[in-house]
C-alpha positions as CSV (number, residue, x, y, z in Angstrom):
1,M,8.5,22.1,-10.6
2,A,5.8,20.6,-8.5
3,G,4.8,18.3,-11.0
4,R,8.8,17.3,-11.2
5,A,8.7,16.7,-7.7
6,A,5.8,14.6,-7.6
7,R,7.3,12.0,-10.2
8,L,10.0,12.3,-8.0
9,A,8.3,11.7,-4.9
10,A,6.3,8.8,-7.0
11,G,9.8,7.5,-8.3
12,V,11.5,7.1,-4.6
13,H,8.0,5.6,-3.2
14,Q,8.3,3.3,-6.0
15,T,11.7,2.3,-5.8
16,W,11.1,1.8,-2.4
17,R,8.4,-0.4,-2.6
18,R,10.0,-2.7,-5.1
19,S,13.5,-2.7,-3.7
20,L,13.9,-4.8,-0.6
21,Q,17.5,-3.9,-0.5
22,V,16.8,0.1,-0.3
23,R,15.0,-0.8,2.7
24,V,17.3,-2.6,4.0
25,V,20.3,-0.2,3.6
26,S,18.1,2.9,4.4
27,I,16.7,1.6,7.5
28,T,20.5,0.3,8.3
29,L,21.7,4.0,7.6
30,V,19.0,5.8,9.2
31,A,19.8,3.7,12.7
32,S,23.2,3.7,12.6
33,S,22.8,7.5,12.0
34,L,21.0,8.0,15.2
35,L,23.1,5.9,17.1
36,V,26.1,7.7,16.0
37,G,24.8,11.0,16.2
38,G,23.7,10.4,20.2
39,F,27.0,9.0,20.7
40,A,28.9,11.6,18.9
41,Y,26.8,14.4,20.8
42,L,27.2,12.6,24.5
43,I,31.4,12.5,23.6
44,A,31.4,16.4,22.5
45,D,29.3,17.4,25.5
46,K,31.3,15.5,28.0
47,L,34.4,16.5,26.5
48,T,33.7,20.1,26.5
49,N,32.4,19.5,30.2
50,I,36.6,18.0,31.1
51,L,37.8,21.0,29.4
52,L,36.1,23.6,31.1
53,E,36.0,22.0,34.1
54,N,40.0,22.0,34.0
55,A,40.1,25.7,32.8
56,E,37.7,26.8,35.7
57,T,40.4,24.7,38.4
58,D,43.5,26.3,36.9
59,V,41.8,29.9,37.2
60,L,39.8,28.9,40.8
61,L,43.5,28.1,42.2
62,R,45.4,30.9,40.3
63,L,42.8,33.3,41.7
64,Q,43.3,32.0,45.4
65,N,47.0,32.9,45.1
66,G,46.6,35.9,44.0
67,S,44.1,37.2,45.8
68,D,46.1,35.7,48.9
69,Y,49.0,37.7,47.3
70,A,46.7,40.9,46.8
71,S,45.5,41.1,50.7
72,K,48.7,41.1,51.5
73,Q,50.2,43.6,49.7
74,F,47.2,46.1,50.5
75,N,47.1,45.2,54.1
76,L,50.2,47.8,54.3
77,Y,48.0,50.7,54.4
78,S,44.8,51.5,56.6
79,Q,43.4,54.4,54.9
80,P,42.6,54.1,50.7
81,Q,43.7,58.1,50.8
82,E,47.2,56.8,51.2
83,A,49.8,58.5,48.5
84,Q,51.4,54.8,47.5
85,L,48.2,52.6,47.5
86,Q,47.6,53.5,43.8
87,D,51.0,52.4,43.3
88,T,51.1,49.2,45.1
89,I,47.4,48.2,43.3
90,D,49.0,49.0,39.3
91,G,52.1,46.8,40.8
92,T,50.5,44.0,41.9
93,V,48.3,43.6,38.8
94,N,50.7,43.9,36.3
95,Y,52.7,41.0,38.9
96,L,49.8,39.0,38.6
97,A,49.1,39.1,35.1
98,G,52.6,38.6,34.3
99,G,52.8,35.6,36.8
100,D,51.1,33.4,33.6
101,P,54.1,31.3,32.3
102,A,52.4,31.5,28.9
103,Q,52.9,35.1,28.2
104,T,50.5,35.1,24.8
105,S,47.2,33.2,27.0
106,G,45.4,36.3,26.6
107,V,44.5,36.0,30.4
108,V,43.4,39.6,31.8
109,V,43.9,40.5,35.7
110,A,41.8,43.5,37.0
111,I,41.3,44.9,40.3
112,T,38.2,47.4,41.3
113,A,37.3,49.1,44.3
114,D,33.7,50.7,43.5
115,N,33.2,51.0,47.1
116,F,36.2,53.5,47.0
117,A,36.1,55.5,43.9
118,G,37.3,59.1,44.7
119,Y,40.6,57.1,46.3
120,I,41.2,54.1,44.3
121,E,41.1,54.0,40.4
122,S,40.4,49.9,38.9
123,R,43.6,48.7,37.3
124,T,43.8,46.2,34.2
125,S,46.4,44.5,33.1
126,P,46.7,44.7,30.1
127,D,44.8,47.9,29.7
128,V,41.9,46.8,28.1
129,Q,38.3,47.7,28.9
130,V,36.8,45.0,31.0
131,R,33.5,46.0,32.2
132,P,31.0,44.9,29.6
133,L,32.4,41.2,30.5
134,I,31.8,41.4,34.0
135,S,28.3,41.6,34.5
136,R,26.1,43.3,37.1
137,E,25.4,40.2,38.8
138,L,29.0,39.0,39.2
139,R,30.1,42.3,40.3
140,A,27.1,42.0,43.3
141,S,27.9,38.0,44.2
142,V,31.6,39.3,44.3
143,A,31.1,42.6,46.3
144,A,28.8,40.2,48.7
145,G,31.9,38.5,49.8
146,N,31.5,35.2,47.2
147,V,33.6,34.0,44.5
148,A,31.7,33.6,41.9
149,H,32.3,33.0,38.0
150,Q,30.6,33.1,34.3
151,V,31.3,32.6,30.9
152,R,30.9,35.2,28.8
153,T,31.5,36.7,25.2
154,G,33.1,39.8,24.0
155,T,35.5,41.9,22.5
156,L,38.6,43.0,24.2
157,D,41.3,42.4,21.5
158,G,39.4,43.0,18.6
159,Q,38.4,39.4,18.1
160,R,35.3,38.6,19.7
161,T,36.0,35.7,22.3
162,K,34.6,34.0,24.7
163,Y,36.2,34.7,28.4
164,L,35.7,32.6,31.6
165,V,35.7,35.5,34.2
166,Y,36.7,34.8,38.2
167,G,35.8,37.5,40.8
168,S,36.7,36.7,44.2
169,P,36.7,39.8,47.0
170,V,39.9,41.2,48.4
171,P,40.1,42.1,52.4
172,T,42.2,44.6,52.9
173,R,42.6,46.8,56.8
174,F,40.7,49.9,55.0
175,G,37.9,47.6,53.4
176,Q,37.4,45.2,50.5
177,V,38.6,45.2,46.9
178,E,37.9,42.5,44.2
179,L,40.1,40.7,42.2
180,Y,39.3,39.3,38.7
181,Y,40.5,37.0,36.3
182,L,39.5,37.0,32.5
183,V,40.8,33.6,30.7
184,P,40.0,33.5,27.2
185,L,38.4,29.9,26.3
186,A,39.4,29.9,22.4
187,R,42.2,27.5,23.3
188,Q,39.4,24.5,24.8
189,D,36.7,25.9,22.0
190,A,39.4,24.6,19.2
191,T,40.0,21.8,21.2
192,A,36.3,20.5,21.6
193,A,35.9,22.0,18.0
194,D,38.7,19.4,16.4
195,A,37.2,16.4,19.4
196,R,33.8,17.0,17.2
197,A,34.7,17.1,14.0
198,T,37.2,13.8,14.8
199,V,34.0,12.3,16.2
200,V,31.3,13.6,13.4
201,A,34.4,12.2,10.7
202,T,34.6,8.9,12.5
203,G,30.8,8.2,13.1
204,A,29.8,9.5,8.9
205,A,32.7,6.8,8.3
206,L,31.4,4.3,10.6
207,V,27.5,4.7,9.2
208,L,28.8,4.8,5.6
209,L,30.5,1.3,6.8
210,L,27.6,-0.1,8.0
211,G,25.3,1.1,4.6
212,L,27.9,-0.8,2.5
213,L,27.9,-4.1,5.4
214,A,24.3,-3.8,5.2
215,A,23.8,-3.3,0.8
216,L,26.8,-6.4,0.9
217,V,24.9,-8.8,3.0
218,T,21.4,-7.8,1.7
219,R,22.8,-9.0,-1.7
220,L,24.1,-12.0,-0.3
221,V,20.3,-12.4,-0.1
222,V,18.7,-10.6,-2.4
223,T,20.2,-11.4,-5.5
224,P,19.2,-15.3,-5.1
225,V,15.6,-14.5,-4.1
226,R,15.6,-12.0,-7.4
227,V,17.3,-15.2,-9.4
228,A,14.8,-17.4,-7.9
229,A,11.4,-14.7,-9.3
230,R,12.9,-14.6,-12.5
231,T,13.0,-18.1,-13.2
232,A,9.6,-18.6,-11.4
233,Q,8.3,-16.1,-13.8
234,R,10.2,-17.7,-17.0
235,L,8.2,-21.1,-15.5
236,S,5.1,-19.5,-15.4
237,A,5.6,-18.1,-19.0
238,G,5.9,-22.0,-19.6
239,L,9.8,-22.5,-20.0
240,L,9.8,-25.3,-18.0
241,D,13.5,-26.4,-18.2
242,Q,14.7,-22.9,-16.3
243,R,16.7,-24.2,-13.0
244,M,18.6,-22.2,-10.6
245,V,22.3,-22.6,-10.3
246,V,23.4,-24.1,-7.1
247,N,26.7,-22.7,-5.7
248,G,27.7,-23.9,-1.8
249,E,26.2,-25.5,0.9
250,D,24.1,-22.6,2.9
251,D,20.9,-22.0,3.3
252,L,20.8,-20.5,0.2
253,A,22.3,-23.0,-1.8
254,L,19.5,-25.4,0.1
255,L,17.1,-22.8,-1.3
256,A,18.3,-23.2,-4.7
257,A,18.3,-26.5,-4.4
258,S,14.5,-26.8,-3.4
259,F,13.2,-25.0,-5.8
260,N,15.0,-26.8,-8.8
261,Q,13.4,-29.9,-7.4
262,M,9.8,-28.2,-6.8
263,A,10.7,-27.0,-10.5
264,T,11.4,-30.6,-11.4
265,N,8.5,-32.0,-10.2
266,L,6.3,-28.8,-11.4
267,Q,7.3,-30.0,-15.1
268,R,6.6,-33.8,-15.0
269,Q,3.1,-32.6,-13.5
270,I,2.5,-30.7,-15.9
271,L,4.0,-32.6,-18.4
272,R,1.8,-35.2,-17.5
273,L,-1.4,-33.1,-17.7
274,E,-0.9,-31.9,-20.6
275,E,-0.5,-35.4,-22.0
276,M,-3.6,-36.5,-20.1
277,S,-5.6,-32.9,-21.5
278,R,-4.4,-33.8,-25.1
279,L,-5.4,-37.7,-25.2
280,Q,-8.3,-36.5,-23.7
281,R,-9.1,-33.4,-26.5
282,R,-8.4,-36.1,-29.0
283,F,-10.7,-38.9,-27.5
284,T,-13.4,-36.6,-27.3
285,S,-12.7,-35.4,-31.4
286,D,-12.3,-39.1,-31.9
287,V,-15.4,-40.2,-30.4
288,S,-17.3,-37.3,-31.9
289,H,-15.8,-38.0,-35.2
290,E,-16.9,-41.6,-35.1
291,L,-20.0,-41.1,-33.8
292,R,-21.1,-39.1,-37.0
293,T,-21.4,-42.3,-39.4
294,P,-23.9,-43.9,-37.1
295,L,-25.8,-41.1,-36.0
296,T,-26.1,-40.7,-39.8
297,T,-27.2,-44.4,-40.1
298,V,-29.9,-44.1,-36.8
299,R,-30.9,-40.4,-38.2
300,M,-31.8,-42.3,-41.8
301,A,-33.8,-44.5,-40.0
302,A,-35.6,-42.7,-37.6
303,D,-36.3,-40.1,-40.3
304,L,-38.3,-42.7,-41.7
305,I,-40.0,-43.9,-38.9
306,F,-40.9,-40.4,-38.2
307,A,-42.3,-39.5,-41.3
308,E,-44.3,-42.6,-40.6
309,R,-45.5,-42.1,-37.4
310,D,-49.3,-41.4,-38.6
311,E,-49.8,-45.2,-39.2
312,F,-48.1,-46.5,-35.8
313,D,-49.8,-47.0,-32.4
314,P,-50.4,-44.1,-30.0
315,A,-47.6,-45.4,-28.0
316,V,-45.0,-46.0,-31.0
317,A,-45.8,-42.6,-32.6
318,R,-45.1,-41.2,-29.2
319,S,-41.9,-43.0,-29.4
320,A,-40.8,-41.7,-32.3
321,E,-41.5,-38.5,-31.5
322,L,-39.5,-39.1,-28.3
323,L,-36.8,-41.1,-31.0
324,Q,-36.7,-37.8,-32.8
325,A,-35.9,-35.4,-30.3
326,E,-33.2,-37.0,-28.8
327,L,-31.6,-37.5,-31.6
328,D,-31.9,-33.9,-32.6
329,R,-30.8,-33.1,-29.3
330,F,-27.9,-36.0,-29.5
331,E,-26.6,-34.0,-32.8
332,E,-26.3,-30.7,-31.2
333,L,-24.1,-32.3,-28.2
334,L,-22.0,-33.6,-31.1
335,T,-22.0,-30.4,-32.6
336,D,-20.8,-28.9,-29.2
337,L,-18.5,-31.1,-28.6
338,L,-16.3,-31.2,-31.3
339,E,-16.6,-27.3,-31.1
340,I,-14.9,-27.2,-27.7
341,S,-12.3,-29.7,-28.9
342,R,-11.5,-27.3,-31.8
343,F,-11.3,-24.1,-28.7
344,D,-9.3,-26.8,-26.2
345,A,-6.5,-27.4,-29.4
346,G,-6.4,-23.7,-30.3
347,F,-7.7,-24.9,-33.5
348,A,-11.0,-22.1,-33.5
349,M,-10.6,-19.6,-36.4
350,L,-12.4,-16.2,-36.5
351,D,-14.0,-15.3,-39.7
352,S,-13.9,-11.3,-39.3
353,E,-16.3,-9.4,-41.6
354,P,-18.0,-5.8,-41.2
355,T,-21.5,-6.6,-40.2
356,D,-24.5,-5.0,-39.3
357,V,-25.3,-6.2,-35.4
358,V,-28.9,-5.5,-35.6
359,P,-30.0,-7.8,-38.1
360,V,-28.1,-10.1,-36.3
361,V,-30.1,-9.8,-33.0
362,H,-33.5,-9.7,-34.7
363,R,-33.0,-13.5,-36.4
364,V,-32.3,-15.1,-33.0
365,A,-35.7,-13.1,-31.8
366,E,-37.7,-14.5,-34.6
367,R,-36.0,-18.1,-34.4
368,L,-36.9,-18.4,-30.5
369,A,-40.0,-16.6,-30.6
370,G,-42.2,-20.2,-30.9
371,L,-40.2,-21.0,-27.7
372,A,-40.9,-18.1,-25.9
373,E,-44.4,-18.3,-27.2
374,R,-44.8,-21.9,-25.9
375,V,-43.5,-20.8,-22.1
376,G,-45.3,-17.5,-21.9
377,V,-42.2,-15.5,-22.4
378,A,-42.1,-12.1,-24.2
379,I,-38.7,-10.9,-26.0
380,E,-38.3,-6.8,-26.1
381,L,-36.2,-5.3,-28.3
382,D,-34.6,-2.1,-27.7
383,L,-32.3,-1.4,-30.7
384,P,-30.9,1.9,-32.3
385,D,-32.6,2.7,-35.5
386,S,-29.4,3.2,-37.7
387,P,-27.4,-0.1,-38.1
388,V,-24.5,-0.8,-35.8
389,I,-21.5,-1.9,-37.7
390,A,-18.6,-4.2,-36.3
391,E,-15.7,-6.2,-37.3
392,V,-17.4,-9.8,-36.2
393,D,-17.9,-13.0,-36.9
394,P,-21.4,-13.1,-37.6
395,R,-22.0,-17.1,-37.2
396,R,-20.5,-17.0,-33.9
397,V,-22.0,-14.0,-32.7
398,E,-25.2,-15.4,-33.4
399,R,-24.8,-18.5,-31.5
400,V,-23.7,-16.5,-28.8
401,L,-27.0,-14.5,-28.6
402,R,-28.6,-17.4,-29.0
403,N,-27.4,-18.9,-26.0
404,L,-27.7,-16.3,-24.0
405,V,-31.8,-16.0,-24.9
406,G,-32.4,-18.9,-24.8
407,N,-30.8,-19.2,-21.0
408,A,-33.4,-16.0,-20.7
409,V,-36.7,-17.7,-22.0
410,E,-36.1,-21.1,-19.8
411,H,-35.2,-19.3,-16.9
412,G,-37.7,-16.1,-17.1
413,E,-40.6,-17.6,-15.3
414,A,-43.1,-16.2,-17.9
415,K,-41.5,-12.6,-17.8
416,P,-40.3,-10.5,-20.4
417,V,-37.2,-11.1,-21.9
418,R,-35.4,-7.8,-23.4
419,I,-32.4,-7.6,-25.2
420,T,-30.8,-4.3,-25.6
421,L,-27.7,-3.3,-28.3
422,G,-25.6,-0.2,-27.6
423,M,-22.1,1.2,-28.9
424,D,-19.6,3.7,-29.1
425,Q,-16.5,4.9,-30.5
426,S,-14.4,1.4,-29.3
427,A,-17.3,-1.1,-28.7
428,V,-20.5,-2.9,-29.4
429,A,-22.6,-4.4,-26.7
430,I,-25.3,-6.7,-26.1
431,T,-27.7,-6.9,-22.7
432,V,-30.3,-10.2,-22.5
433,R,-31.9,-9.1,-19.3
434,D,-34.9,-12.0,-17.1
435,H,-36.6,-12.0,-14.7
436,G,-36.3,-14.8,-13.3
437,V,-35.2,-16.6,-10.3
438,G,-32.1,-14.9,-10.9
439,L,-28.6,-16.4,-9.9
440,K,-27.6,-17.0,-6.0
441,P,-24.6,-15.9,-4.3
442,G,-21.5,-18.1,-5.8
443,E,-23.3,-19.2,-8.7
444,E,-22.3,-16.2,-11.1
445,K,-18.4,-18.5,-10.8
446,L,-20.7,-21.2,-12.0
447,V,-22.7,-20.4,-14.6
448,F,-20.2,-20.9,-17.5
449,N,-18.3,-23.9,-16.4
450,R,-19.1,-26.9,-18.9
451,F,-22.5,-28.7,-18.1
452,W,-23.6,-26.8,-15.3
453,R,-26.9,-26.2,-14.4
454,A,-28.5,-23.8,-11.6
455,D,-31.4,-26.2,-10.8
456,P,-30.4,-30.3,-11.8
457,S,-34.4,-30.9,-11.2
458,R,-35.9,-28.1,-13.5
459,A,-37.1,-29.4,-16.9
460,R,-35.2,-27.8,-19.8
461,Q,-37.4,-26.5,-22.1
462,T,-34.8,-26.5,-24.6
463,G,-33.2,-29.9,-24.3
464,G,-30.2,-27.7,-24.4
465,T,-26.7,-29.5,-24.0
466,G,-24.7,-27.4,-21.2
467,L,-22.4,-26.3,-23.1
468,G,-23.8,-23.5,-24.4
469,L,-22.4,-20.7,-22.0
470,S,-19.0,-22.3,-22.5
471,I,-18.8,-22.0,-25.9
472,S,-20.2,-18.4,-25.7
473,L,-17.4,-17.5,-23.5
474,E,-15.0,-18.9,-25.7
475,D,-16.3,-17.2,-28.8
476,A,-15.9,-14.3,-27.2
477,R,-12.9,-14.7,-26.1
478,L,-11.6,-15.6,-29.5
479,H,-13.1,-11.9,-30.7
480,G,-10.9,-9.9,-27.7
481,G,-14.5,-9.4,-25.8
482,W,-16.1,-10.3,-22.7
483,L,-19.1,-12.0,-21.6
484,E,-20.2,-10.9,-18.4
485,A,-22.8,-12.1,-15.7
486,W,-24.7,-10.4,-13.0
487,G,-27.8,-12.2,-11.3
488,A,-29.6,-11.3,-7.5
489,P,-32.6,-14.2,-6.0
490,G,-35.5,-12.5,-7.0
491,Q,-34.3,-10.0,-9.4
492,G,-33.4,-12.7,-12.6
493,A,-29.8,-11.9,-14.2
494,Q,-28.8,-10.2,-17.0
495,F,-25.7,-10.9,-19.4
496,R,-23.7,-8.7,-21.2
497,L,-21.5,-9.0,-24.4
498,T,-18.9,-6.8,-25.3
499,L,-17.1,-6.7,-28.6
500,P,-14.5,-4.3,-30.2
501,V,-16.2,-2.6,-32.9
502,R,-12.7,-3.3,-35.4
503,A,-11.1,-6.8,-34.9
504,G,-8.1,-6.7,-32.7
505,D,-8.9,-4.0,-30.5
506,R,-8.3,-3.9,-26.9
507,L,-12.0,-3.6,-24.9
508,T,-11.6,-0.6,-22.1
509,T,-15.0,0.3,-21.8
510,S,-18.4,-1.1,-22.4
511,P,-21.3,1.4,-23.6
512,L,-23.9,-0.6,-22.0
513,R,-24.7,-0.9,-17.7
514,L,-24.0,-4.7,-16.7
515,V,-25.9,-4.0,-13.5
516,P,-29.5,-3.3,-14.7
517,A,-30.7,-0.1,-13.5
518,D,-34.1,-1.6,-11.9
519,A,-32.1,-4.0,-9.3
520,T,-31.8,-3.1,-6.0
521,L,-29.2,-3.4,-3.0
522,P,-30.2,-5.6,-0.2
523,F,-30.6,-2.8,2.1
524,G,-33.0,-1.1,-0.8
525,G,-30.8,0.6,-2.9
526,P,-30.1,0.6,-6.9
527,R,-28.0,-1.9,-8.1
528,S,-26.7,-4.5,-6.5
529,G,-25.7,-8.1,-6.7
530,G,-22.6,-9.9,-7.5
531,L,-21.7,-10.1,-11.1
532,L,-18.7,-12.0,-12.9
533,A,-16.4,-10.6,-15.4
534,I,-14.8,-12.4,-18.4
535,G,-12.6,-10.9,-20.2
536,P,-9.4,-11.9,-22.1
537,G,-7.1,-13.1,-19.3
538,S,-9.7,-14.1,-16.5
539,G,-11.0,-17.6,-16.2
540,A,-14.9,-18.1,-15.6
541,G,-14.5,-18.1,-12.1
542,A,-12.9,-14.7,-11.8
543,L,-15.5,-12.8,-9.5
544,A,-15.9,-9.4,-8.5
545,V,-19.0,-7.8,-6.7
546,G,-19.9,-4.3,-7.2
547,P,-22.2,-2.0,-9.4
548,A,-20.6,-1.5,-12.9
549,E,-21.8,1.8,-14.6
550,P,-21.7,2.5,-18.5
551,G,-18.1,3.3,-19.2
552,E,-16.7,0.9,-16.2
553,R,-14.9,-2.0,-16.3
554,A,-14.9,-3.9,-13.2
555,E,-11.3,-5.2,-12.2
556,V,-11.4,-9.1,-12.0
557,G,-9.1,-11.7,-10.6
558,P,-8.8,-15.1,-9.9
């Protein structure tokens, strides 16, 4: 039961948040209900008061006439013991009760003489017991010589009825007696109830009409907005020919026309940019291919010169070595440009096969061992003893690791670089940790950009092309994985590559922590710094700040 109520509440909350029409209609219904309800209460209360005042006026007039008549009748007697006095009282009560033109009105007339209990008996017409309806306070007030009244509810004729009870003293020669009129208010109550029902029905109809009117008006406004939202979604999905229908010349029609004009301009600009991008990719690809032939010729000549460099002057020999090194870098740049052009054109293919990742990590460490030794950096491996099998493209994974470890060695500041491999049931993760200068705030958004360097004045040890991390990011995306970076000034940096164990699976967690355990917060706590989370659907500028623990995935946004 509780679960069903929670689901219902969640559904109502979701509908409230998503539907502008529901919110407007609900607010209109609530506000109009309160307003109409308040007016209905005031009208019903006023009508009830008017009916009661009319009844009081009528009874008071009748009471005054009856009191005068009874006083004249009773003044014929000077002593309460006189024999004819009781008969006169009986006749007076019957006369006053029969004086009602509507014989079925239910009015009760009573004369009491509590001061003469031994001589005069109280009389009521019709003969009913009225004592329970005449309160002690009312009797005391009338006995003191005042005209008083009360509204009392009681049973006189077998039905419980509300009565308006009026009492008046009747002065006589032998003393004072009391005259009471008990008038039923059933007719007034029925009239007031009918009036309240009419007001409530009218108010309910008015509220429903206002709600319907609000729904219709809101629909006139919301429908074009929803159409615009759906059209915008189709435009964002690549359907650039989608347009809104323009009807009329009102504000909504102006909105639709402006939206269509904006969509047309966007389509024109997007097509222009796509054409420019296509030409740029084709130019890069063509230039890269066209440079292959002259580069091959230059490479052959440079190899001959480099092989004979010992016979040259020292200056010429050094030039031959520089030429060889720059040709190597030029070939790497051409290779990277071709690879980037394939990614941009969408032609990159993934050759996945079950691969043990441990030997891949060993090969990368061995190939970079010479560079690490030259710059005084030790490469530490933290690898499982058992094989780590995943469906990956070993060539691309090795290239990613080579770029990450090469960057860590180059920026390691002669401090150890640690490579850690971890695995769970759904993912394989590799982290590369260095203890160099780290990344400044904001550089996490730039580290995967093409040709970006944290310090342009810094001399490269590896002669990189500036495209390594960009290609690594594309390789990770091609696998359906993540490539993430963390860094903090003075604390070094750590990169984490996470790949699914089975090709095509969707990642949800990573086996390894992105933020190192030895990192410190600015105020002294552990694990701080900015992190850049790059995953499927996120660009190289997606930034999230905060720790990422094992099994956690940092949310990213543009």
